[in-house]
C-alpha positions, 0 to 999 in steps of 0.5 A: 500499499502506498499513501497519496498526502493532500493538505486542504486550507480552507477559508474557514474550520467549517468542511464545507467552506471554500480552498485557498491551499493546498498541496499535495504528495504521491508516495505512490510514485505514479507522478513527478514530481510530487507534490501539486502544483496546480493553478486551480484547487483540487476541491472546491472544500474539503467536503468536495475530497471527502466525497472523491474518498479522502480521509479525512486524518488532520485537521488544524486546533482552532486558537483564537488571536491573542487580544489585539492579534485579531488581524495580525497577518500569520500563516493559514490555520484552517489547514486539513491533512486528507488521504487516499491508499492505493495497492502498488503492484 
């Protein structure tokens, strides 16, 4: 079994919100390079990825901003990790 990993950054913490960033990693060896560099997101939302058979295995912890830092620019905080397992012959 080989693993494919999809990381989606969503607009909010809800899985049905819009995808604003993404990365793909293909451990099956069937694509080169192993990371995705598409101009368009592979899915419109996290729910769409689930509907296509991706399994959600991690979501980022929701941490409220410190008082006075509500509008600071930082990392994309609504990060979700998905996986698909593939048999490789």
